[in-house]
C-alpha positions as CSV (number, residue, x, y, z in Angstrom):
1,M,-49.5,-5.3,43.2
2,K,-49.2,-3.7,46.5
3,Q,-52.3,-4.3,48.1
4,G,-54.1,-5.1,51.4
5,K,-53.2,-1.8,53.3
6,T,-55.5,0.8,54.0
7,R,-52.7,3.7,54.0
8,I,-49.1,3.9,54.4
9,L,-47.1,6.8,56.2
10,K,-44.1,7.4,54.0
11,S,-43.7,7.1,50.2
12,E,-39.8,7.5,50.6
13,T,-39.4,4.0,51.8
14,I,-41.3,2.4,48.6
15,L,-40.0,4.8,46.0
16,S,-36.5,4.5,47.0
17,E,-36.7,0.8,46.1
18,L,-37.8,1.0,42.4
19,V,-37.4,4.9,41.4
20,T,-34.0,6.8,40.8
21,F,-33.7,10.1,42.9
22,G,-35.0,13.0,41.0
23,E,-37.1,10.3,38.6
24,S,-40.4,10.8,37.4
25,F,-43.4,8.3,37.8
26,R,-46.6,7.5,38.2
27,I,-49.2,5.7,40.7
28,G,-51.9,3.7,38.8
29,V,-53.8,0.1,39.1
30,S,-55.2,-1.7,35.4
31,F,-58.2,-0.8,34.9
32,E,-59.2,-4.7,35.4
33,Q,-57.7,-4.4,39.0
34,A,-60.0,-0.6,39.2
35,T,-63.1,-2.4,38.5
36,K,-62.8,-5.3,41.1
37,S,-62.9,-2.3,43.8
38,P,-66.5,-2.4,45.7
39,H,-66.1,1.6,46.0
40,L,-66.2,2.6,42.5
41,N,-70.0,4.0,42.8
42,K,-68.9,5.7,46.4
43,F,-66.3,7.4,45.0
44,G,-68.0,8.4,41.4
45,I,-65.4,6.3,39.5
46,S,-66.6,5.0,36.3
47,G,-66.8,1.5,35.5
48,D,-66.7,2.3,31.8
49,F,-63.0,3.1,30.4
50,I,-62.8,6.2,28.1
51,N,-59.3,7.0,27.2
52,G,-58.0,10.6,27.9
53,R,-60.9,10.6,30.7
54,V,-60.2,12.1,34.3
55,Q,-62.0,11.8,36.8
56,I,-61.6,13.6,40.4
57,P,-63.4,11.3,43.2
58,I,-65.8,12.3,45.6
59,A,-64.8,13.1,49.2
60,A,-66.4,10.5,50.8
61,G,-63.5,9.2,52.8
62,P,-60.6,10.4,54.8
63,K,-58.0,10.5,51.8
64,T,-60.4,11.9,49.1
65,R,-61.8,14.7,51.7
66,T,-58.2,15.8,52.1
67,N,-57.9,15.6,48.4
68,T,-60.7,18.0,48.2
69,K,-60.6,20.1,51.4
70,G,-57.0,20.3,51.8
71,M,-54.8,18.9,54.8
72,Y,-52.5,20.1,57.4
73,V,-48.7,19.6,57.2
74,R,-45.7,20.5,59.6
75,K,-44.3,24.1,58.7
76,Q,-41.3,24.2,56.6
77,P,-38.4,24.9,58.1
78,E,-39.9,23.1,60.7
79,E,-41.1,25.4,64.0
80,K,-42.5,24.9,67.4
81,E,-45.0,27.1,69.3
82,D,-46.5,26.5,72.9
83,V,-50.0,26.4,72.8
84,L,-52.3,26.3,75.8
85,R,-55.2,24.3,76.0
86,H,-57.7,23.4,78.7
87,I,-58.5,19.6,80.2
88,K,-61.5,19.0,81.7
89,Y,-62.6,15.0,82.6
90,R,-64.4,13.2,85.2
91,I,-62.7,10.4,87.0
92,K,-65.2,7.3,86.8
93,K,-64.2,5.5,90.3
94,T,-64.4,8.4,92.4
95,G,-67.1,10.8,90.5
96,R,-64.4,13.5,90.8
97,N,-64.2,16.2,88.3
98,V,-60.7,17.2,87.3
99,E,-59.8,20.6,85.2
100,F,-56.5,22.0,84.8
101,D,-54.8,24.2,82.2
102,R,-51.7,22.5,80.2
103,T,-49.1,24.1,77.8
104,Y,-48.0,21.9,74.7
105,H,-45.0,22.6,72.7
106,I,-46.2,21.7,69.3
107,Y,-45.1,22.2,65.8
108,K,-46.9,24.5,63.8
109,K,-48.7,23.5,60.9
110,E,-50.2,25.2,57.5
111,L,-53.2,24.3,55.5
112,V,-52.0,22.6,52.3
113,H,-54.8,23.8,49.7
114,S,-56.7,21.3,48.2
115,L,-54.7,19.2,45.6
116,R,-58.0,18.1,43.5
117,L,-55.9,15.5,42.2
118,G,-57.6,13.2,39.6
119,F,-57.6,9.8,38.1
120,H,-56.5,9.6,34.4
121,F,-57.8,7.0,32.0
122,M,-54.6,5.7,29.9
123,T,-53.7,3.1,27.7
124,D,-49.8,2.1,27.3
125,D,-48.4,1.4,23.8
126,A,-49.8,-2.0,23.6
127,G,-53.0,-0.8,24.2
128,A,-53.3,-1.9,28.1
129,E,-56.1,-0.1,30.3
130,F,-54.7,1.8,33.2
131,I,-55.8,4.4,35.8
132,V,-53.3,6.4,36.8
133,S,-52.0,9.5,38.9
134,D,-50.5,12.8,37.2
135,L,-46.8,12.5,36.8
136,L,-45.0,12.7,40.2
137,T,-41.6,13.3,41.2
138,F,-39.2,11.4,43.6
139,D,-36.9,13.8,45.3
140,D,-36.6,15.3,48.9
141,D,-39.0,18.3,48.5
142,F,-40.9,17.9,51.2
143,K,-44.4,19.4,50.0
144,N,-43.6,16.6,46.9
145,S,-42.8,13.9,49.5
146,K,-46.3,14.7,51.2
147,K,-48.0,14.8,47.6
148,N,-46.7,11.3,46.5
149,T,-47.6,9.4,49.8
150,H,-51.3,11.1,49.6
151,V,-51.3,9.6,46.2
152,I,-50.3,6.2,47.0
153,N,-53.3,6.7,50.2
154,L,-55.6,7.9,47.5
155,F,-55.5,4.9,45.5
156,L,-55.6,2.7,48.4
157,E,-58.6,4.3,49.7
158,V,-60.6,3.6,46.2
159,F,-59.1,0.9,44.9
160,G,-57.3,-1.0,47.5
161,A,-54.2,-1.4,45.3
162,Y,-51.5,0.4,43.5
163,E,-48.6,0.2,41.3
164,V,-45.5,2.4,40.7
165,L,-45.6,2.8,37.1
166,R,-42.8,4.7,34.8
167,P,-44.2,7.5,32.9
168,N,-45.0,5.3,29.7
169,L,-47.2,3.0,32.4
170,E,-44.5,0.3,32.1
171,Y,-43.5,-1.6,35.6
172,F,-40.8,-0.7,37.4
173,I,-38.3,-3.6,37.9
174,R,-35.3,-2.8,40.4
175,A,-32.8,-0.7,37.9
176,E,-29.8,-2.4,39.8
177,E,-30.7,-5.8,38.0
178,A,-28.8,-5.4,35.0
179,F,-29.4,-7.3,31.7
180,D,-25.6,-9.1,32.0
181,H,-26.3,-10.4,35.1
182,D,-28.2,-14.1,35.4
183,I,-31.5,-13.3,37.8
184,L,-30.9,-17.2,38.9
185,P,-27.9,-19.1,40.1
186,S,-25.4,-20.9,38.3
187,G,-27.8,-23.7,36.1
188,T,-30.7,-23.6,34.2
189,L,-34.4,-22.9,34.9
190,S,-35.3,-26.6,34.6
191,D,-33.6,-27.1,38.2
192,P,-36.8,-26.7,40.8
193,R,-34.4,-24.3,43.1
194,N,-33.7,-21.7,40.0
195,F,-37.4,-22.1,38.9
196,D,-38.4,-21.5,42.5
197,R,-36.4,-18.4,42.4
198,F,-38.0,-17.1,39.0
199,V,-41.4,-17.6,40.6
200,E,-40.3,-15.7,43.9
201,Y,-38.6,-12.8,41.0
202,A,-41.9,-12.7,39.3
203,E,-44.5,-12.3,42.5
204,K,-42.0,-9.6,43.8
205,H,-42.0,-7.5,40.8
206,L,-45.1,-8.2,38.5
207,S,-48.7,-7.5,39.0
208,E,-51.0,-10.4,39.9
209,P,-52.5,-10.4,36.2
210,D,-48.7,-10.6,34.5
211,R,-47.3,-12.6,37.0
212,K,-49.5,-16.3,36.1
213,P,-49.2,-16.0,32.5
214,L,-45.6,-15.5,32.9
215,I,-44.9,-18.0,34.9
216,D,-47.2,-20.4,32.8
217,R,-45.1,-19.8,29.6
218,A,-41.7,-19.9,31.8
219,K,-43.3,-23.7,32.7
220,V,-43.3,-24.5,28.7
221,L,-40.0,-23.0,28.0
222,R,-38.1,-24.6,30.9
223,E,-38.6,-28.1,29.2
224,F,-35.8,-26.8,26.7
225,N,-33.6,-26.0,29.6
226,P,-32.9,-22.3,29.3
227,V,-30.5,-19.7,31.3
228,V,-32.8,-16.4,32.4
229,R,-31.8,-12.8,32.2
230,R,-33.6,-9.9,32.0
231,S,-33.3,-7.1,29.1
232,T,-33.2,-3.5,30.2
233,G,-32.6,-2.1,27.0
234,G,-34.6,-1.4,24.0
235,L,-36.9,-4.5,24.7
236,N,-37.0,-3.4,28.4
237,G,-39.7,-5.4,30.5
238,Y,-38.4,-8.6,28.3
239,F,-36.4,-11.8,30.2
240,A,-34.0,-13.5,28.2
241,F,-34.5,-17.5,27.8
242,H,-31.2,-18.4,26.3
243,F,-31.3,-22.0,24.8
244,P,-27.0,-22.8,24.3
245,D,-27.8,-26.2,23.1
246,K,-29.9,-24.7,20.6
247,K,-28.1,-21.8,20.1
248,I,-31.1,-19.1,20.1
249,V,-32.4,-16.8,22.5
250,A,-36.2,-16.3,23.2
251,A,-37.3,-12.6,24.7
252,E,-40.1,-13.1,26.7
253,S,-42.6,-10.3,27.9
254,M,-43.0,-10.1,31.3
255,K,-46.7,-8.6,30.6
256,R,-49.5,-10.8,29.0
257,N,-50.7,-10.2,25.3
258,Q,-47.5,-9.3,23.7
259,A,-45.3,-11.7,22.3
260,T,-42.1,-14.0,22.3
261,Y,-39.2,-12.8,20.1
262,F,-36.7,-15.5,18.9
263,F,-33.2,-14.8,17.8
264,E,-29.8,-16.2,16.8
265,E,-27.5,-16.7,19.7
266,D,-25.0,-14.6,17.9
267,N,-25.2,-10.7,18.8
268,Y,-28.5,-11.4,20.3
269,E,-27.0,-9.1,23.4
270,D,-27.1,-6.4,21.2
271,N,-30.3,-7.4,19.1
272,L,-32.5,-7.0,22.3
273,M,-30.9,-3.6,23.2
274,K,-32.6,-2.1,20.4
275,D,-36.0,-0.6,20.2
276,K,-39.1,-2.8,19.5
277,Q,-39.6,-0.8,16.4
278,E,-36.2,-1.0,15.0
279,V,-36.5,-4.9,15.8
280,L,-39.4,-5.7,13.6
281,R,-38.5,-2.9,10.9
282,D,-35.1,-4.7,10.2
283,R,-36.8,-8.4,11.0
284,L,-33.8,-9.2,13.8
285,M,-35.6,-12.0,15.0
286,I,-36.1,-15.4,13.3
287,K,-40.1,-15.9,14.7
288,R,-42.2,-14.3,16.8
289,L,-44.8,-15.8,18.4
290,Y,-47.9,-14.0,20.0
291,H,-49.2,-14.6,23.5
292,T,-52.9,-16.3,23.4
293,Q,-55.8,-17.2,25.6
294,D,-56.1,-20.8,24.8
295,D,-53.3,-23.2,24.4
296,T,-52.0,-22.0,20.6
297,W,-48.8,-20.2,22.1
298,E,-47.7,-23.1,24.2
299,K,-48.0,-25.4,21.1
300,K,-46.3,-23.0,18.4
301,V,-43.5,-22.6,21.0
302,R,-43.0,-26.0,21.7
303,R,-42.8,-27.3,17.8
304,F,-40.8,-24.2,17.1
305,L,-38.1,-25.2,20.2
306,N,-38.4,-29.2,19.1
307,E,-37.7,-28.3,15.5
308,H,-34.8,-25.8,15.7
């Protein structure tokens, strides 16, 4: 979750760390996070979630006004012009009036008509609620770059936070961290140094509502000395907790209110690369335990791992 800023200057710096060039994405926040904003009424954003609703924010701040009235940007290709301006002021110390003309050599600008971009109320495949932007594209087109920056600043002005999301509302994780590479140094998660590294990874890549539950679940799993890897295949958004002494692997979702899948060690990499529906249809897992708000998940996981 990116928050604490009032605006950004260039979206390219942020997007280049997460999105592949030419790829589509959305900017958004979880509905839970959105409702924490004290400015919803000011900008006319509903505190009630209705899937499919689209709301254009009221022009009550600099970015929302730009969204409604348009903005001036440098003309492309860039071109400069001479502008004569009359300067007039008084020197307080002496009381003398100063007046003269000055020529400025500045970039020509043109008005980009109002975007009137709206906030979309959407749910992901698991039913989690989000407020998101239209589909955007990360490329080197000047107008696209300005639009991407504008959308991020729009979310910051209204909600005070934003996430970079895939079109299906999954969180982006750095693409270069492939499944077949450990995300931790050599050793197991039970090593305090490795667990600290895991926490750093979660803090860097996950929103606050998902981060703490994942770390709490990892604390339970680390009691059984797993090695952790990340799936980027069919079960995208899952960590693989490998228990070599038990010859099983737990696929643990990065997001809350999902489930933990246990697989036999043999061919687990192939199984985790399959689509979730295929895993369920063909019962490729040996156990599935749903996340719970109480300690039920924790008790069931401990019982399963102790007995296996």
